[in-house]
N, C-alpha and C positions, 0 to 999 in steps of 0.2 A: 473230502471220507475216506478215498480209495487210496488217497497217498498216507494219509492215518494208517491205514489196516495194513497195509506194504510194508512200513516202517515197524508196526511192531511185530510182524508176522519176520520181519528179520531182525526184531532184537530177540527173538524168544528162542532162533536156532542160530544163534550166533554163537563161535567160539567158545566151549566150557558151558553150554547155555542148553535145555534142553525141556522137555513136557516128560515128567512123572504123569505113567498112569497109575492111579493111587487105589484102581476099582478089584485089586488082585482078589481071589477068592480064600476064604481060611484054610485052603489044604495049601493052596500055592504060597502064602504066607507063612506058614507052619514049614514049609521045606525051607522056606528062605531062611527063618528066624533058626532053625535047627541048624544052618551050617554056622551062624552066625552066634551060637548058643543062648540065646534069648528065649527065654518063655513067651509060647503062644497064648497070649492072653486077649480078652478081650478090649483090658486099657491098653498092653501095650499094641495090639493091634491099631489103636485112636491113635494113640501115641503117635507111631509109624505114618498113619495118613496124614497126620497133621488135622486131626478133629477138632 
């Protein structure tokens, strides 16, 4: 089992891969959306987070 966990961890941080922190606050997402010219609505934030 330990080897499985090590393999999974290696896959998660392989080149071009990573972990997305999708717990950004509304003000943080609004700033990000402003730079991308996206309206910060409840639905757009859900879509961004993949909910």
